[in-house]
N, C-alpha and C positions, 0 to 999 in steps of 0.2 A: 365513779361512785357518786351518788347524790345528783346534784343539779349539773355537774360539769361534764360528764362523759357523753357528749353528743357530737363531738367534732368528727370530721371525716378527712382523711388524707386527700390532698389534691384540691382542696377548697380554694375560695378566692383569697387573694393576698390581704393581709391585715396591715393597716397603717401603723408603723411603729410609734408615731407621735401619739396615737390614741393610747397605746400601752403605757407610755411614759407619763402622760398628762392625766388620764382619767381612769386607769385600771389598776391602781396599786393594790386594791383589795383582792383582785383576782390573782395577781402575782404573789401576794402574801400567802395564799392558800396553795397554789400549784407549782411554785418555782418556775423554772424555764423549760425543763424537760422532765417528763415522768417516765421511768423505766419500770416495766412490770412484765407479767407473763401472759402470753396468748391463751394459756390454758385456764385462766381464772383460778389460779392456785398460787400459793406462796412461792417466792423465788428461793431456791435452795443455794447453798454455798455462798451466802450473802457476803461474808467477809472478803472472799477472793474477788467477787464481782465488784464490790465497792472499791477495792484497790485498783482494779483495772479501769473502772470508770473515772476515778480521780486522776489517773495518769493521762487521760486524754487531753489533747490541746484545747484550751478555751474553757475548761471546766474549773470553776472556782471552788465549789463545795458539793459534797454528795451526802445527803441525809437519808438514813433508813427510816421507813414508815411502815407501821403495822396498822392497817385500816380495815375494820369489819363492822357490820351492823349488829346492833344489840338492842334489847329492850331496857329502858332506864325507868326504874320504879322508885317513886318517893313514898307513895302510900297505895292503898288498894284502889283508889280512884284516880291517882295521879301517876300515869304511866305513858310512855311514848317511845316510839322507835327512833334511835339515834345512830350515828356513825361514831364509833370510838376510835380515835386517832392516837396511836402510840408513837412517841418521838423522843429523841434524846433531849430535846429542849423545845419549848413552845416557839413556833415560827416567829421570827423577829417582828413582822408586821403586827401580829396579834399581841405580842408582848407590849408593843407601843400603844395598843388600843384597849388595854385592860381598863375597865371602868371601876372595878372593885377588886380587892384582894391582890394576890401575887401568883406568878407562875411557878409555884413550888410543889413539885410532885412527890417530895419525900414523905414517907409515912409519918403520921402524927403519933402522939403518945399511946393511942389505942391500936396502932399498927395499920390504920387505914390510909391507903395512898391518896394523893391529891387528884382532883379532877377540875378542869377549867371548862366552863360551859358558856354558851352565848346568852346574851340578855333576853333574847326572844324565847329561848327554851326555858330559861329561868322563870319568866313570866308565866309560861304555859303550865309549868309544873309547880309553881309557887316556891321556887328554890331561893335560898339565900346563902351567904357565906357561912360555912360551918355545918351546913345540913348534910345528913347522911343519906346516900342514895345507893340503890342496888342495881347492878347491871347483869342481865341474863344473856349469855351467848348461845345462839341456836346454830352455830356453824356446824358442829358435828352432827346435830340432828338433821340438818338439811342435807349433808353429805350422805348420811345413812339412808335417806329416802324412806323414812318411816320404819327403819329397823329398830333393833334394841328391844328392851323389855316391854312386852305388851304392845309392840308396834310403835314404841315411842322412846327416844333417847333423851334422858334428862339433860337440861341445859346446864352449862357451867355458870357459876354465880360468883360475883365479886362485889364487894362493897367499897365505896369511895366516900371521901369527904370533899365537898365543894370548897375549893380554895381560891377561885378567881372567876370573874365574869368579864367577857370581852364583847365588843360591839363593832361590827364592820359596816353596817347599813346594808349588807347583802342578806336580806331576810331569809332566803333559802339556806344560807350557810349558818347564820346565827342560831337557827332553830334546829339544825341537824347535827353539827359537828361538836364533839366533846374531845378534850385532850388529856392524856395522861402520859406517864413515862413508858418507854419502850418495853422494859422488862415486864411491867404489869400487864400490858396489852398482850404480850406473848403468852403469859400464863393464862389469861382469860380466854384466849382463842386457840390455845393449845398449839402454839408455834414452838419449834425448837429454837435453841439459842442462835442458830445460823440460818434462820428463815426470816424473810420480810415480805410484806405485800408488794412494796415497790421502793424505788429510790427516787428522791427528788433532787434534781441537779440544778444548781445555779451557775450560770455562765458569766464570763467576763463581758460578753456582748449579747444582748437578747436577740439581736438581728440574726445570730447564728443558731437559733433554737431549732429551726426546721432542718438545716443541713446537718446539725449535730445528731438529731434524732435519726435521720436516715443513715448516718455513718455508724451509729451504735447498732442498728439492726443488721447492717452489712457485716460488721466486725464480729458480733456475738452470735448471730443466727438464732434459729428457733430453740427454745420458746420465748426468748427475750423480745419484748415489744417496747418501742420508744415512741412517745408522742410529745410534740411541742405544746406549749401552753396555748398556742393559737388554735390547735386542733381540739384540745381537751375542753376549752371554754369558747368554742367557735361561736355559739349563739350570742353569748354576752358581748364578744368583740364586734359581731355584726350589728348588734343593737347600738353600741357606742358609735360605730362608724355611721350608722343611719342618723343618729342624733346630730353628729357633727356636720353631716352633709346638708342638713336642713338649714343650718345657720346662715350660709351665704344667701340662700333663697329668701329667708325672712328679712335680712338686712337689705337685699335688693328691692323687695317690695316696699319696704319703709322709705327708701330713698326715692323710688319712683313716685310714691304718693307725695313726698315732700316736693319733688320737682313739679308735679302738677299744681300743687299749692302755690309755688312761686310763679308759675305761668298765670294762674288765676289772679294772684295779687297784682302782678304787673299790668295785666289787661284791665283790671279795675282802675288802677292808677291812670292808665292811658285814657279810659273813658272819662274819669273825673277831671283830668288835666288836658283835655283835648284843646280847649281854647288857649291855654297857656302854651301848648306845643305849637299851635298856629301862630301865636305872637312871636315865639322864638324863630319860627321859620321866616316870618315876614321881616324880621330885623337882620336876617342874614345867616341864621344857624343852618348848617348843612345837614343833609341826611346822615352823613357819617358821624357828625358830632352828636346827633340825637341817638343814633344807635349806640355810640360809646356811652352816652349818659345813662341809657336804660340798662346796658350791660353792667355798668358799675353799680347801678341801683340793685340789680339782681344779685350781684356778688356781695353787696353790702348786706342784703337780707339773708342770703345764704351763709355768709361769714359769721354774722351775729348769731344766727340759729345754730350753726355748727359749733361755734365757740361755747355757747351756753349748753348745748347738748353734751359736748365733750367734758365740760366742767361738771355737769350734773352726773354724767356717767362715772367720772373719776371718784366723785364723792360717794356715790352709791356703791361702787366697787370696793372702796376702802372700808365702808361700813359693813358690807357683806363679808369681806375677808376677815374683819376683826370680830364682828358681833353676830354674823350669820342670821341676818334679819329676814331673809327670804327662804322659807322652808320648802321642802319637796317631799312628796309621799315616797317612802322607802320602797314600797311594793312595786312601784312603777319605774323609779329612777335609780334604785340601788344606792342611794345616798340621802342624807337627811336635809342637806341644804344645797343651794345652787353653788357650784364650785367657781372660784374666781382666780384667774391668772392675769396679772397686769403686765402688759408689754407695750412700751412706748412706741415701738414700730407700728403696732396696730392702730394706735391713736393717730399717728402721722399719716398712714395710708388711708384710713377712713376719712380723715379730715380733707386730704388732698382730693380723693375721689368725689366727696360730697361737694366741694367747691367747684370742681370741674363740671359736675352735673348741674349745679346751680347756674353756671355760666351758659351751658347749653340750653337750659330751660329758659333763660332770660333772652336768648337770641331771637326767638320768634316774636315776642312782644316788642323788642327793640326794633326789629325790622318793620313791623307794622307801624310803629311810631314814626319811623323815618319816612314813610310813604304818605303820611297825612298831608293833604293839600292845605296850604295856609288859609285861603279864603273860606273854604268850607269849614275848617276848624274854628276860625274866629266866629263864624255864624252859628256854630254848633250850640244847641241848647240841651 
């Protein structure tokens, strides 16, 4: 449904580190395994199926979901297609990211059930807390194929009151998904009390998502279909993997440029200090001593630069983590600000590699300095 269902079984492997570090929003919508029907129809005998799924090894929670498309209308000019998501409770990740209101689906004094919408959808329709909206379900009309009175079946209608706004930075989700309680969604889409669109499974270990999905299909058979979150949101995970794979390349290019700068700096020093090098040679300084001198000079330049760079990086990382000073376009990156995760091991490894490359970059100028002939160097102008 919506932006997520583009995955295919048998795709490339997904780095679990990507899931843990950068894709909490995706997990907040899709759990670890989704169990639905091959027939694009509600799952029947949901209570029994739920018990059987909950009894499987490694399954932590099983949440029933009723999810169908509807038209959401605020006024004659403010109307849009949305996905109405009925659940026993608002998913935990979304509850933590409510910007306004609360996840209270209970009917108000006028009998209207609550509806939680994304901030993007609220902006598009001009919605605010307490506003009344109308949802039109065309599910039966679509199934009838143009049947009914006059070739058209009237949609089912339900009114809601907006009780909360959430924001995940996933624009396709924030402008599409609305949430209400399970019973209200069943009435709107004419589900029975023992039907659901799917079950969302949370596992004790996300690494077992794909094996668990395969085991469910083997155990329950047709028409039950199970997909891991890595299949459902395959494109998003591939995008995150691509972004992470670029980072070593960018850092490598930066370090190579820095190494060339060190080489250039040392060569300029050699040209400027040629006569002094000749004097050192003439009073007994060996080529080995000159090489060591310029190697240490290269390490000094690299060490000072690395230290200042690491200090600046640490300060900027702390500022970004606390104050979010570097924004990102949500449409392209699915987040509002650049994410920061501080790891001292990263600082140590980058610093060590940088110093090693500085030493290698300094070796060529040091070798040239050690081969300068004293007499020619002293006469050098």
